[in-house]
Structures are given as C-alpha cells and as structure tokens.
C-alpha positions as CSV (number, residue, x, y, z in Angstrom):
1,M,-0.2,0.2,0.3
2,A,2.7,2.3,0.9
3,K,4.0,2.4,-3.0
4,N,0.7,3.3,-3.9
5,W,1.5,7.2,-2.4
6,K,5.1,6.6,-2.7
7,L,5.6,9.0,-6.2
8,H,3.2,11.7,-5.0
9,V,4.9,12.3,-2.1
10,Q,8.6,11.7,-3.6
11,L,7.3,14.6,-6.5
12,L,6.3,16.7,-3.7
13,M,9.4,16.7,-1.9
14,G,11.3,17.8,-4.9
15,V,9.2,20.9,-5.3
16,Y,9.9,21.5,-1.7
17,W,14.2,21.0,-2.4
18,F,13.5,23.5,-5.5
19,D,11.3,25.8,-3.4
20,N,12.9,26.2,-0.5
21,A,16.8,26.2,-1.6
22,L,15.5,29.2,-3.9
23,Q,14.1,31.5,-1.2
24,A,17.2,30.6,0.4
25,R,19.3,32.1,-2.2
26,L,16.9,34.9,-3.2
27,K,16.7,36.0,0.8
28,K,20.8,35.4,0.6
29,K,21.1,38.2,-2.2
30,G,18.9,40.7,0.0
31,F,15.1,39.8,-1.6
32,K,12.1,39.5,0.6
33,T,11.2,36.2,1.3
34,L,7.9,35.2,-0.5
35,T,5.7,31.9,1.3
36,R,5.5,29.0,-0.5
37,A,1.9,29.7,-2.1
38,K,3.5,32.8,-3.4
39,S,6.4,31.2,-4.7
40,L,3.7,29.3,-6.4
41,I,1.5,31.8,-7.7
42,L,4.5,33.3,-9.5
43,L,5.3,30.0,-11.3
44,N,2.0,30.0,-12.3
45,I,2.3,33.2,-14.0
46,A,5.3,32.5,-15.3
47,M,3.8,28.9,-17.0
48,G,1.1,31.6,-19.0
49,E,-1.6,31.4,-16.2
50,H,-3.1,34.7,-15.8
51,R,-6.7,34.3,-14.7
52,A,-7.0,35.0,-11.0
53,A,-9.7,32.4,-10.3
54,Q,-7.5,29.6,-11.9
55,L,-4.9,30.8,-9.9
56,A,-6.9,29.5,-6.9
57,T,-8.2,26.6,-8.7
58,N,-4.7,25.7,-9.1
59,L,-3.4,26.5,-5.6
60,G,-6.5,24.4,-3.7
61,V,-7.2,27.8,-2.2
62,S,-10.7,30.0,-1.8
63,R,-10.9,32.9,-3.9
64,Q,-10.7,34.6,-1.3
65,A,-7.8,33.9,0.0
66,M,-6.1,34.2,-3.3
67,S,-7.3,38.1,-3.4
68,Q,-5.6,38.5,-0.4
69,M,-2.6,36.6,-1.5
70,L,-2.5,38.7,-5.1
71,A,-2.7,41.8,-3.0
72,S,-0.3,41.7,-0.9
73,M,2.0,40.5,-4.2
74,K,0.3,43.9,-5.6
75,K,1.0,45.8,-2.4
76,R,5.1,44.3,-3.1
77,G,5.3,45.4,-6.6
78,L,5.7,42.1,-7.9
79,I,2.5,41.7,-9.8
80,T,-0.5,43.8,-11.5
81,I,-3.9,43.0,-11.5
82,K,-6.6,44.2,-14.1
83,A,-9.9,43.2,-15.2
84,D,-10.7,41.1,-18.0
85,E,-11.5,43.1,-20.9
86,T,-13.8,39.9,-22.3
87,D,-15.3,39.1,-18.7
88,K,-15.3,42.8,-16.5
89,R,-16.2,40.2,-13.8
90,A,-12.5,38.2,-14.2
91,Q,-8.8,39.4,-13.2
92,I,-5.5,39.1,-15.0
93,V,-2.8,38.8,-13.0
94,T,0.8,39.5,-14.9
95,F,4.2,40.6,-13.5
96,S,5.0,43.5,-13.1
97,E,8.4,45.5,-14.6
98,Q,9.5,46.2,-10.7
99,S,9.4,42.2,-10.6
100,Q,12.2,41.8,-13.4
101,D,15.0,42.0,-11.3
102,I,14.0,38.9,-8.6
103,R,12.7,36.9,-12.0
104,D,15.9,37.7,-13.4
105,A,17.5,36.1,-9.9
106,A,15.4,33.5,-9.5
107,M,16.0,31.9,-13.4
108,T,19.5,32.2,-12.4
109,I,19.2,30.4,-9.2
110,L,16.8,27.2,-10.6
111,A,19.6,27.0,-13.4
112,K,22.3,26.7,-10.6
113,L,19.7,24.2,-8.6
114,E,19.4,22.4,-11.7
115,R,23.6,21.6,-12.3
116,E,23.9,21.0,-8.3
117,L,20.6,18.3,-8.9
118,E,23.0,16.7,-11.8
119,N,25.9,16.6,-9.8
120,R,24.5,15.0,-6.6
121,I,22.5,12.4,-8.4
122,G,23.8,12.6,-12.2
123,M,23.1,14.1,-15.4
124,R,21.2,10.8,-16.5
125,H,18.7,10.4,-13.8
126,V,18.5,14.3,-14.3
127,G,17.9,14.0,-18.2
128,A,15.3,10.6,-17.5
129,L,13.4,12.6,-15.0
130,R,13.2,15.8,-16.8
131,K,12.3,13.6,-20.2
132,A,9.7,11.7,-18.0
133,L,8.0,14.8,-16.6
134,E,7.7,16.3,-20.3
135,Q,5.4,13.7,-21.8
136,D,1.5,14.4,-22.0
137,W,0.2,12.7,-18.6
138,G,-3.5,13.4,-20.3
139,P,-6.2,14.6,-18.0
140,P,-6.1,14.0,-14.6
141,L,-8.2,10.7,-13.7
142,L,-11.0,11.6,-11.9
143,E,-12.8,8.6,-11.4
144,D,-11.6,4.7,-10.3
C-alpha cells in the first residue's frame, strides 16, 4: 500500500527542495522571502496562467484567499492586476516591471539548482526525470 503514494510524495519533496533552496538563495541576495503559496503563484504566472480564479483553483485555495495573496503581492510590486477585457468579473494577473530583478535572480538560481541536482544524482537521472515529466500525462484521472 505504501508504494501507491510514494511517487506523489517524492514529487512534492522535489518541489520543496527547489523552493526551499530558491527562497534561501533569494534571501541571501537581499530579496524579501515569499511564502510557498506566493512562490507557486509566480510559477503559475510564468507558466502562462493569468486568471486569478484559475490560480486559486491550481493552488487549491478559495478565491477570497487568492485575492488577499494577490493584493499583498501587488502591494509589494511583484504583480499587476487588471480586469479582463472579455469578462469584467475576472481578473488578469501579470508580472510587474518592478519584479524583473527578482525574476532574473530566480531564473539564475533555478539554473544553478538544476546543475547542483545533476552533480548530486547524475546528469542521466536528471535527464530521465526531465524526459518523464515532459511527457503528456493526459487529463487527470477523476474516477476509479
């Protein structure tokens, strides 16, 4: 039974490994740290998700909680929020120009972390992991 959830836990631990190191190194460079949820919001925006409602769904939080996090991030100058021109009830979230420095630093750090992972577990393993994660997994399995 334990094997059934092991991959899920290992994937999550990998996310934590990257995020913990990213936050520590950003802090060392003088940037104010982010909560993991806010870090995941920025990752979602970088992946192309810009609707606040979908960000809430992706992170598994209420729209109200997402609104509070986005307001905090906007106040800090990380993002901009505007009404969707096609649906005035929806909000579109994008990176602010002010966030360019932290985004550049994060990209540099993440590249170094990938190299560090290659040093620790081997280029072959990182390549296999990358190849496996790039595969089309299809839609989520919602039924037994």
